[in-house]
Short mmCIF file of the C-alpha atoms (twelve columns), coordinates in Angstrom:
data_MODEL
# 
_entry.id   MODEL 
# 
loop_
_atom_site.group_PDB 
_atom_site.id 
_atom_site.type_symbol 
_atom_site.label_atom_id 
_atom_site.label_alt_id 
_atom_site.label_comp_id 
_atom_site.label_asym_id 
_atom_site.label_seq_id 
_atom_site.Cartn_x 
_atom_site.Cartn_y 
_atom_site.Cartn_z 
_atom_site.pdbx_PDB_model_num 
ATOM 1   C CA . MET A 1   85.925 83.078 84.103  1 
ATOM 2   C CA . THR A 2   85.688 82.465 80.404  1 
ATOM 3   C CA . GLN A 3   83.969 79.571 78.694  1 
ATOM 4   C CA . SER A 4   87.349 78.369 77.438  1 
ATOM 5   C CA . SER A 5   88.795 78.294 80.976  1 
ATOM 6   C CA . LEU A 6   85.828 76.286 82.240  1 
ATOM 7   C CA . LYS A 7   86.068 73.919 79.266  1 
ATOM 8   C CA . THR A 8   89.748 73.433 80.096  1 
ATOM 9   C CA . ALA A 9   88.882 72.760 83.741  1 
ATOM 10  C CA . LEU A 10  86.223 70.225 82.744  1 
ATOM 11  C CA . ALA A 11  88.624 68.482 80.359  1 
ATOM 12  C CA . ALA A 12  91.215 68.247 83.146  1 
ATOM 13  C CA . LEU A 13  88.720 66.345 85.310  1 
ATOM 14  C CA . ALA A 14  89.103 63.331 83.030  1 
ATOM 15  C CA . GLY A 15  92.380 62.448 84.731  1 
ATOM 16  C CA . GLU A 16  91.240 63.025 88.309  1 
ATOM 17  C CA . GLN A 17  90.242 60.386 90.839  1 
ATOM 18  C CA . HIS A 18  86.609 59.974 91.806  1 
ATOM 19  C CA . ALA A 19  85.462 61.257 95.168  1 
ATOM 20  C CA . SER A 20  86.077 58.546 97.758  1 
ATOM 21  C CA . THR A 21  82.740 59.160 99.441  1 
ATOM 22  C CA . VAL A 22  79.335 60.445 98.403  1 
ATOM 23  C CA . GLN A 23  79.236 62.761 101.427 1 
ATOM 24  C CA . VAL A 24  82.132 65.071 100.529 1 
ATOM 25  C CA . LEU A 25  83.070 66.299 97.043  1 
ATOM 26  C CA . PRO A 26  86.672 67.413 96.407  1 
ATOM 27  C CA . VAL A 27  86.568 70.535 94.228  1 
ATOM 28  C CA . ARG A 28  88.753 73.302 92.945  1 
ATOM 29  C CA . VAL A 29  87.638 76.870 92.393  1 
ATOM 30  C CA . VAL A 30  87.536 77.984 88.759  1 
ATOM 31  C CA . ASP A 31  86.078 81.451 89.319  1 
ATOM 32  C CA . ASP A 32  85.141 83.594 92.312  1 
ATOM 33  C CA . ARG A 33  83.849 87.114 91.742  1 
ATOM 34  C CA . ASP A 34  80.835 89.328 92.417  1 
ATOM 35  C CA . GLY A 35  79.397 86.874 94.922  1 
ATOM 36  C CA . VAL A 36  79.356 83.910 92.524  1 
ATOM 37  C CA . THR A 37  81.807 81.028 93.004  1 
ATOM 38  C CA . VAL A 38  82.195 78.317 90.363  1 
ATOM 39  C CA . MET A 39  83.825 75.025 91.367  1 
ATOM 40  C CA . VAL A 40  84.464 71.728 89.572  1 
ATOM 41  C CA . GLY A 41  85.073 68.189 90.775  1 
ATOM 42  C CA . VAL A 42  84.405 64.490 90.118  1 
ATOM 43  C CA . ASP A 43  81.841 62.724 92.293  1 
ATOM 44  C CA . ALA A 44  81.943 59.136 93.549  1 
ATOM 45  C CA . ALA A 45  80.026 57.918 90.482  1 
ATOM 46  C CA . GLY A 46  82.528 59.511 88.089  1 
ATOM 47  C CA . ALA A 47  80.308 62.373 86.937  1 
ATOM 48  C CA . SER A 48  81.894 65.756 86.253  1 
ATOM 49  C CA . CYS A 49  80.324 68.266 88.628  1 
ATOM 50  C CA . VAL A 50  80.038 72.029 88.400  1 
ATOM 51  C CA . LEU A 51  78.920 73.843 91.530  1 
ATOM 52  C CA . VAL A 52  77.676 77.426 91.330  1 
ATOM 53  C CA . SER A 53  77.492 78.995 94.775  1 
ATOM 54  C CA . ALA A 54  75.688 82.334 95.020  1 
ATOM 55  C CA . GLY A 55  73.897 82.082 98.354  1 
ATOM 56  C CA . LEU A 56  70.417 80.740 98.931  1 
ATOM 57  C CA . PRO A 57  68.152 81.194 95.892  1 
ATOM 58  C CA . ALA A 58  65.301 83.660 96.050  1 
ATOM 59  C CA . ALA A 59  63.211 81.374 93.836  1 
ATOM 60  C CA . GLU A 60  62.793 77.628 93.470  1 
ATOM 61  C CA . VAL A 61  65.496 75.952 91.372  1 
ATOM 62  C CA . PRO A 62  64.332 73.201 88.995  1 
ATOM 63  C CA . VAL A 63  65.396 69.618 89.634  1 
ATOM 64  C CA . PHE A 64  65.765 67.468 86.538  1 
ATOM 65  C CA . ALA A 65  67.799 64.608 85.153  1 
ATOM 66  C CA . THR A 66  68.417 63.907 81.480  1 
ATOM 67  C CA . ARG A 67  70.609 61.274 79.860  1 
ATOM 68  C CA . ALA A 68  73.746 63.336 80.472  1 
ATOM 69  C CA . LEU A 69  72.955 66.128 82.938  1 
ATOM 70  C CA . SER A 70  71.220 66.478 86.281  1 
ATOM 71  C CA . SER A 71  70.436 69.692 88.111  1 
ATOM 72  C CA . GLU A 72  69.644 70.172 91.783  1 
ATOM 73  C CA . PHE A 73  70.134 72.755 94.500  1 
ATOM 74  C CA . SER A 74  71.831 71.828 97.758  1 
ATOM 75  C CA . ARG A 75  71.375 74.167 100.716 1 
ATOM 76  C CA . SER A 76  74.491 72.694 102.287 1 
ATOM 77  C CA . ALA A 77  76.765 70.994 99.762  1 
ATOM 78  C CA . ARG A 78  79.746 69.438 101.518 1 
ATOM 79  C CA . ILE A 79  82.956 70.136 99.642  1 
ATOM 80  C CA . ARG A 80  86.682 69.877 100.218 1 
ATOM 81  C CA . ILE A 81  89.104 72.457 98.829  1 
ATOM 82  C CA . GLY A 82  92.625 71.251 99.456  1 
ATOM 83  C CA . GLU A 83  92.590 69.987 103.041 1 
ATOM 84  C CA . ALA A 84  89.716 72.191 104.201 1 
ATOM 85  C CA . GLU A 85  86.147 70.911 104.341 1 
ATOM 86  C CA . GLU A 86  83.154 73.211 104.349 1 
ATOM 87  C CA . ALA A 87  79.486 73.355 103.446 1 
ATOM 88  C CA . CYS A 88  77.885 75.905 101.154 1 
ATOM 89  C CA . PRO A 89  74.626 76.441 99.263  1 
ATOM 90  C CA . ALA A 90  75.171 75.565 95.612  1 
ATOM 91  C CA . LEU A 91  73.494 74.791 92.337  1 
ATOM 92  C CA . VAL A 92  74.949 71.387 91.452  1 
ATOM 93  C CA . LEU A 93  75.186 70.315 87.805  1 
ATOM 94  C CA . ARG A 94  76.366 66.733 87.235  1 
ATOM 95  C CA . CYS A 95  77.417 65.737 83.721  1 
ATOM 96  C CA . LYS A 96  78.009 62.073 82.900  1 
ATOM 97  C CA . ASP A 97  79.873 62.788 79.675  1 
ATOM 98  C CA . ALA A 98  81.860 66.019 79.849  1 
ATOM 99  C CA . ALA A 99  83.941 64.958 76.849  1 
ATOM 100 C CA . GLU A 100 80.834 65.187 74.645  1 
ATOM 101 C CA . TYR A 101 78.973 67.977 76.401  1 
ATOM 102 C CA . GLY A 102 81.759 70.129 77.866  1 
ATOM 103 C CA . ASP A 103 81.357 72.989 75.388  1 
ATOM 104 C CA . VAL A 104 77.614 73.298 76.005  1 
ATOM 105 C CA . LEU A 105 77.981 72.858 79.774  1 
ATOM 106 C CA . ALA A 106 80.628 75.591 79.914  1 
ATOM 107 C CA . ALA A 107 78.381 77.991 77.981  1 
ATOM 108 C CA . LEU A 108 75.451 77.138 80.271  1 
ATOM 109 C CA . VAL A 109 77.448 77.793 83.459  1 
ATOM 110 C CA . GLU A 110 78.821 81.072 82.112  1 
ATOM 111 C CA . SER A 111 75.255 82.162 81.305  1 
ATOM 112 C CA . VAL A 112 74.103 81.240 84.835  1 
ATOM 113 C CA . GLY A 113 76.937 83.311 86.291  1 
ATOM 114 C CA . ALA A 114 76.129 86.252 84.042  1 
ATOM 115 C CA . LEU A 115 72.538 86.246 85.327  1 
ATOM 116 C CA . LEU A 116 73.480 86.047 89.022  1 
ATOM 117 C CA . ARG A 117 76.512 88.344 89.266  1 
ATOM 118 C CA . PRO A 118 74.581 91.636 88.913  1 
ATOM 119 C CA . SER A 119 71.790 90.510 91.265  1 
ATOM 120 C CA . LYS A 120 70.740 87.540 93.412  1 
ATOM 121 C CA . SER A 121 67.082 88.620 93.250  1 
ATOM 122 C CA . ALA A 122 64.086 86.374 92.721  1 
ATOM 123 C CA . GLU A 123 63.869 87.704 89.169  1 
ATOM 124 C CA . ALA A 124 67.486 86.676 88.494  1 
ATOM 125 C CA . TRP A 125 66.899 83.189 89.879  1 
ATOM 126 C CA . ARG A 126 63.711 82.813 87.846  1 
ATOM 127 C CA . ALA A 127 65.774 83.680 84.760  1 
ATOM 128 C CA . VAL A 128 68.260 80.970 85.793  1 
ATOM 129 C CA . ASN A 129 65.392 78.495 86.136  1 
ATOM 130 C CA . LYS A 130 64.133 79.246 82.639  1 
ATOM 131 C CA . LEU A 131 67.664 78.944 81.269  1 
ATOM 132 C CA . LEU A 132 68.235 75.546 82.917  1 
ATOM 133 C CA . LEU A 133 64.945 74.112 81.705  1 
ATOM 134 C CA . ARG A 134 65.455 75.445 78.195  1 
ATOM 135 C CA . TRP A 135 69.006 74.117 77.944  1 
ATOM 136 C CA . SER A 136 68.172 70.730 79.473  1 
ATOM 137 C CA . ASP A 137 67.102 69.604 76.000  1 
ATOM 138 C CA . PHE A 138 70.727 69.881 74.854  1 
ATOM 139 C CA . PHE A 139 71.661 67.059 77.234  1 
ATOM 140 C CA . ARG A 140 69.055 64.546 76.115  1 
ATOM 141 C CA . GLU A 141 69.666 61.677 73.704  1 
ATOM 142 C CA . PRO A 142 70.411 63.402 70.380  1 
ATOM 143 C CA . GLU A 143 67.977 62.855 67.558  1 
ATOM 144 C CA . ARG A 144 69.172 61.474 64.255  1 
ATOM 145 C CA . LEU A 145 69.053 63.951 61.395  1 
ATOM 146 C CA . THR A 146 67.632 62.852 58.082  1 
ATOM 147 C CA . ASP A 147 69.865 63.614 55.115  1 
ATOM 148 C CA . ALA A 148 67.364 66.215 53.890  1 
ATOM 149 C CA . THR A 149 67.247 67.991 57.259  1 
ATOM 150 C CA . ALA A 150 71.037 67.867 57.571  1 
ATOM 151 C CA . LEU A 151 71.430 69.326 54.078  1 
ATOM 152 C CA . GLY A 152 69.148 72.244 54.912  1 
ATOM 153 C CA . LEU A 153 70.906 72.854 58.215  1 
ATOM 154 C CA . TRP A 154 74.312 72.688 56.517  1 
ATOM 155 C CA . GLY A 155 73.206 75.518 54.232  1 
ATOM 156 C CA . GLU A 156 72.003 77.683 57.112  1 
ATOM 157 C CA . LEU A 157 75.254 77.172 59.029  1 
ATOM 158 C CA . TRP A 158 77.301 77.872 55.897  1 
ATOM 159 C CA . VAL A 159 75.478 81.183 55.517  1 
ATOM 160 C CA . LEU A 160 76.247 82.017 59.163  1 
ATOM 161 C CA . THR A 161 79.957 81.402 58.575  1 
ATOM 162 C CA . ARG A 162 79.761 84.291 56.094  1 
ATOM 163 C CA . SER A 163 78.673 86.718 58.805  1 
ATOM 164 C CA . ARG A 164 80.763 89.799 59.514  1 
ATOM 165 C CA . GLN A 165 78.876 90.442 62.784  1 
ATOM 166 C CA . MET A 166 77.927 87.060 64.206  1 
ATOM 167 C CA . SER A 167 75.736 88.230 67.088  1 
ATOM 168 C CA . HIS A 168 73.533 90.188 64.655  1 
ATOM 169 C CA . SER A 169 73.250 87.280 62.204  1 
ATOM 170 C CA . LEU A 170 72.462 84.808 64.994  1 
ATOM 171 C CA . ALA A 171 69.715 87.088 66.289  1 
ATOM 172 C CA . ALA A 172 68.179 87.032 62.798  1 
ATOM 173 C CA . TRP A 173 68.397 83.224 62.533  1 
ATOM 174 C CA . ARG A 174 64.921 81.825 63.002  1 
ATOM 175 C CA . GLY A 175 65.247 78.244 61.732  1 
ATOM 176 C CA . SER A 176 62.265 76.192 62.862  1 
ATOM 177 C CA . GLU A 177 61.111 78.652 65.526  1 
ATOM 178 C CA . GLY A 178 57.678 78.623 63.939  1 
ATOM 179 C CA . SER A 179 58.895 81.158 61.402  1 
ATOM 180 C CA . THR A 180 58.283 80.803 57.689  1 
ATOM 181 C CA . TYR A 181 61.807 81.903 56.769  1 
ATOM 182 C CA . ASP A 182 65.276 80.967 58.005  1 
ATOM 183 C CA . PHE A 183 66.383 84.548 58.710  1 
ATOM 184 C CA . PHE A 184 64.398 87.680 59.453  1 
ATOM 185 C CA . ALA A 185 65.826 91.140 60.213  1 
ATOM 186 C CA . ASN A 186 64.842 94.757 59.644  1 
ATOM 187 C CA . GLY A 187 61.504 93.634 58.247  1 
ATOM 188 C CA . ARG A 188 63.207 91.543 55.544  1 
ATOM 189 C CA . ALA A 189 63.115 87.769 55.062  1 
ATOM 190 C CA . LEU A 190 65.983 85.593 53.878  1 
ATOM 191 C CA . GLU A 191 65.362 81.953 53.005  1 
ATOM 192 C CA . VAL A 192 68.239 79.510 52.479  1 
ATOM 193 C CA . LYS A 193 67.675 76.566 50.155  1 
ATOM 194 C CA . THR A 194 70.361 73.906 49.727  1 
ATOM 195 C CA . SER A 195 70.087 71.146 47.173  1 
ATOM 196 C CA . SER A 196 72.186 68.489 45.486  1 
ATOM 197 C CA . ARG A 197 70.623 69.695 42.208  1 
ATOM 198 C CA . ARG A 198 71.549 73.152 41.022  1 
ATOM 199 C CA . GLY A 199 68.666 75.604 41.326  1 
ATOM 200 C CA . VAL A 200 66.057 72.971 42.233  1 
ATOM 201 C CA . HIS A 201 64.443 73.446 45.642  1 
ATOM 202 C CA . ARG A 202 61.363 72.490 47.605  1 
ATOM 203 C CA . MET A 203 59.313 75.484 48.745  1 
ATOM 204 C CA . SER A 204 56.364 75.633 51.079  1 
ATOM 205 C CA . HIS A 205 53.306 77.527 49.909  1 
ATOM 206 C CA . ALA A 206 53.809 80.025 52.754  1 
ATOM 207 C CA . GLN A 207 57.377 80.747 51.639  1 
ATOM 208 C CA . GLY A 208 56.147 81.638 48.182  1 
ATOM 209 C CA . ALA A 209 53.471 84.031 49.418  1 
ATOM 210 C CA . PRO A 210 53.897 87.746 48.609  1 
ATOM 211 C CA . LEU A 211 55.745 89.801 51.240  1 
ATOM 212 C CA . GLU A 212 55.106 93.353 52.412  1 
ATOM 213 C CA . GLU A 213 58.854 93.989 52.219  1 
ATOM 214 C CA . PRO A 214 61.236 92.478 49.633  1 
ATOM 215 C CA . GLY A 215 62.763 89.164 50.649  1 
ATOM 216 C CA . VAL A 216 65.485 87.028 49.118  1 
ATOM 217 C CA . LEU A 217 66.190 83.374 48.513  1 
ATOM 218 C CA . VAL A 218 69.792 82.171 48.777  1 
ATOM 219 C CA . SER A 219 70.280 79.110 46.582  1 
ATOM 220 C CA . LEU A 220 73.146 76.743 47.422  1 
ATOM 221 C CA . HIS A 221 74.253 73.760 45.349  1 
ATOM 222 C CA . ALA A 222 76.129 71.306 47.595  1 
ATOM 223 C CA . ILE A 223 77.338 67.745 47.109  1 
ATOM 224 C CA . GLU A 224 79.017 65.110 49.265  1 
ATOM 225 C CA . ASP A 225 82.775 65.568 49.220  1 
ATOM 226 C CA . PRO A 226 85.414 63.758 51.343  1 
ATOM 227 C CA . ALA A 227 87.319 67.060 51.489  1 
ATOM 228 C CA . GLY A 228 84.221 69.053 52.421  1 
ATOM 229 C CA . GLN A 229 82.898 70.323 55.739  1 
ATOM 230 C CA . THR A 230 80.707 68.596 58.295  1 
ATOM 231 C CA . LEU A 231 78.035 70.320 60.344  1 
ATOM 232 C CA . GLU A 232 80.466 70.330 63.263  1 
ATOM 233 C CA . ASP A 233 83.146 71.988 61.115  1 
ATOM 234 C CA . LEU A 234 80.758 74.817 60.298  1 
ATOM 235 C CA . GLN A 235 79.728 75.088 63.946  1 
ATOM 236 C CA . SER A 236 83.390 75.419 64.939  1 
ATOM 237 C CA . GLU A 237 83.806 78.289 62.467  1 
ATOM 238 C CA . ILE A 238 80.807 80.057 63.968  1 
ATOM 239 C CA . LEU A 239 82.039 79.588 67.537  1 
ATOM 240 C CA . SER A 240 85.491 80.879 66.604  1 
ATOM 241 C CA . ALA A 241 84.012 84.107 65.210  1 
ATOM 242 C CA . GLY A 242 84.252 85.832 68.578  1 
ATOM 243 C CA . THR A 243 80.613 85.749 69.656  1 
ATOM 244 C CA . ASP A 244 79.472 84.399 73.024  1 
ATOM 245 C CA . ASP A 245 79.010 80.619 72.692  1 
ATOM 246 C CA . ALA A 246 75.747 80.895 74.620  1 
ATOM 247 C CA . VAL A 247 74.300 83.196 71.947  1 
ATOM 248 C CA . TYR A 248 74.957 80.519 69.334  1 
ATOM 249 C CA . PHE A 249 73.553 77.675 71.450  1 
ATOM 250 C CA . GLU A 250 70.424 79.714 72.176  1 
ATOM 251 C CA . ALA A 251 69.986 80.258 68.439  1 
ATOM 252 C CA . LEU A 252 70.604 76.557 67.815  1 
ATOM 253 C CA . SER A 253 67.892 75.695 70.331  1 
ATOM 254 C CA . ARG A 254 65.464 77.811 68.296  1 
ATOM 255 C CA . ARG A 255 66.427 75.642 65.357  1 
ATOM 256 C CA . GLY A 256 65.401 72.592 67.411  1 
ATOM 257 C CA . VAL A 257 68.808 70.890 67.178  1 
ATOM 258 C CA . SER A 258 71.478 70.073 69.765  1 
ATOM 259 C CA . ALA A 259 75.224 70.517 69.369  1 
ATOM 260 C CA . LEU A 260 75.700 66.773 69.862  1 
ATOM 261 C CA . THR A 261 73.263 66.045 67.037  1 
ATOM 262 C CA . LEU A 262 75.476 68.106 64.732  1 
ATOM 263 C CA . ARG A 263 78.565 66.283 65.971  1 
ATOM 264 C CA . ARG A 264 77.027 62.875 65.262  1 
ATOM 265 C CA . HIS A 265 76.230 63.679 61.623  1 
ATOM 266 C CA . ARG A 266 79.502 63.038 59.807  1 
ATOM 267 C CA . LYS A 267 78.682 63.657 56.134  1 
ATOM 268 C CA . ARG A 268 80.976 66.175 54.442  1 
ATOM 269 C CA . LEU A 269 79.621 68.606 51.873  1 
ATOM 270 C CA . SER A 270 81.081 71.247 49.586  1 
ATOM 271 C CA . LEU A 271 79.506 73.944 47.446  1 
ATOM 272 C CA . VAL A 272 79.695 73.257 43.726  1 
ATOM 273 C CA . ASP A 273 78.788 76.771 42.584  1 
ATOM 274 C CA . LYS A 274 78.810 80.177 44.216  1 
ATOM 275 C CA . ALA A 275 75.782 81.117 46.263  1 
ATOM 276 C CA . ALA A 276 73.022 82.622 44.115  1 
ATOM 277 C CA . VAL A 277 70.651 85.284 45.453  1 
ATOM 278 C CA . TYR A 278 67.126 85.730 44.050  1 
ATOM 279 C CA . ALA A 279 64.222 88.007 44.886  1 
ATOM 280 C CA . LEU A 280 61.552 85.871 46.568  1 
ATOM 281 C CA . SER A 281 58.946 87.728 44.530  1 
ATOM 282 C CA . ARG A 282 60.498 86.324 41.325  1 
ATOM 283 C CA . VAL A 283 60.582 82.689 42.474  1 
ATOM 284 C CA . PRO A 284 57.922 80.545 40.726  1 
ATOM 285 C CA . ARG A 285 54.994 79.818 43.043  1 
ATOM 286 C CA . VAL A 286 51.518 78.379 43.230  1 
ATOM 287 C CA . THR A 287 49.145 81.353 43.218  1 
ATOM 288 C CA . ALA A 288 45.871 79.629 44.133  1 
ATOM 289 C CA . VAL A 289 44.988 76.699 46.384  1 
ATOM 290 C CA . GLN A 290 41.635 74.978 46.756  1 
ATOM 291 C CA . PRO A 291 39.869 75.376 50.128  1 
ATOM 292 C CA . GLY A 292 40.806 72.563 52.507  1 
ATOM 293 C CA . VAL A 293 44.346 72.181 51.155  1 
ATOM 294 C CA . SER A 294 47.077 72.875 53.723  1 
ATOM 295 C CA . ASP A 295 50.771 72.252 54.328  1 
ATOM 296 C CA . LEU A 296 51.429 72.459 50.594  1 
ATOM 297 C CA . SER A 297 54.954 72.270 49.191  1 
ATOM 298 C CA . TYR A 298 56.324 71.980 45.681  1 
ATOM 299 C CA . LEU A 299 59.555 71.908 43.685  1 
ATOM 300 C CA . VAL A 300 60.751 75.068 41.985  1 
ATOM 301 C CA . ARG A 301 63.412 75.412 39.289  1 
ATOM 302 C CA . LEU A 302 65.361 78.643 39.171  1 
ATOM 303 C CA . ASP A 303 67.144 78.198 35.844  1 
ATOM 304 C CA . ALA A 304 64.799 80.696 34.159  1 
ATOM 305 C CA . VAL A 305 64.894 83.220 37.024  1 
ATOM 306 C CA . ASP A 306 67.370 86.103 36.961  1 
ATOM 307 C CA . GLU A 307 69.595 86.540 39.992  1 
ATOM 308 C CA . LEU A 308 69.495 89.819 41.864  1 
ATOM 309 C CA . ALA A 309 71.877 92.470 40.601  1 
ATOM 310 C CA . ARG A 310 75.136 92.320 42.532  1 
ATOM 311 C CA . ASP A 311 74.698 95.675 44.294  1 
ATOM 312 C CA . GLU A 312 71.112 94.901 45.289  1 
ATOM 313 C CA . ALA A 313 72.069 91.451 46.589  1 
ATOM 314 C CA . LYS A 314 74.968 92.943 48.551  1 
ATOM 315 C CA . ALA A 315 72.735 95.599 50.128  1 
ATOM 316 C CA . THR A 316 70.124 93.029 51.150  1 
ATOM 317 C CA . LEU A 317 72.682 90.628 52.620  1 
ATOM 318 C CA . GLU A 318 74.157 93.520 54.603  1 
ATOM 319 C CA . LEU A 319 70.873 93.799 56.524  1 
ATOM 320 C CA . PHE A 320 71.748 90.395 57.983  1 
ATOM 321 C CA . ARG A 321 75.469 91.278 58.273  1 
ATOM 322 C CA . LEU A 322 76.261 88.655 55.639  1 
ATOM 323 C CA . ARG A 323 78.781 88.855 52.855  1 
ATOM 324 C CA . PHE A 324 79.404 86.291 50.119  1 
# 
């Protein structure tokens, strides 16, 4: 099973009749290999259901319900395949809005299958539990992005679209994971700053602190443009780059944002100038702070700062598998 085949199966459920009874769920098998069977159907309430049957779990499976997704384990789920009725143990995921959440749900189910196919051990089921709880946040009511947050996120996603090895770049993407910088790899930091004013950015005091290894700042000048790209457009580029969707969604979760939040923000932006790369050590900064002062940020202007030499910038970006 691929994520695309499951997404197609979920989309096809939109035209199917609801189950006529709550006792028996009509399903069709989407995938059946290595002891893991994935089935889809529509329950009596109209929710799109994905059942993952891999025997009885060797660890407790979390039960939760968010705005759009519920998770439970049934030791004897009653299903009907064609004319045949049977009962089987299954993880049951019910999604109330597969049109909005189908891409994330498909990636989640594929990740569950990938964990259980090699082993049905307690360790594998505990990994499934952690995955379900972590991804449950994607199915809650999406938060509304401020324009400033959306602008910063647009810049980070734009940088990711310039990756020549997406899995490597996504692994380096730190976002708001408690990290000072947006990207970190091979001991090097890369901070992305996006502004509607060329070369004018807000820096935190921590971002301006000296580094043991050289770091870079990527400065982007972007403005609203009806012909520009939305956050969802950039996300689509990233997902079409050939990496596992789940890898991207895991990285997005580190950023503290859901895919639906991106979809709801409709502003289109375009770059005005080419991306500029600067050594973080050359960026103007506050060098001393009085005791008791914390969470300090300030505006910096880069018009008097020289960009990195082309070869040096290229070599540094290559550490993150980026090219622009």
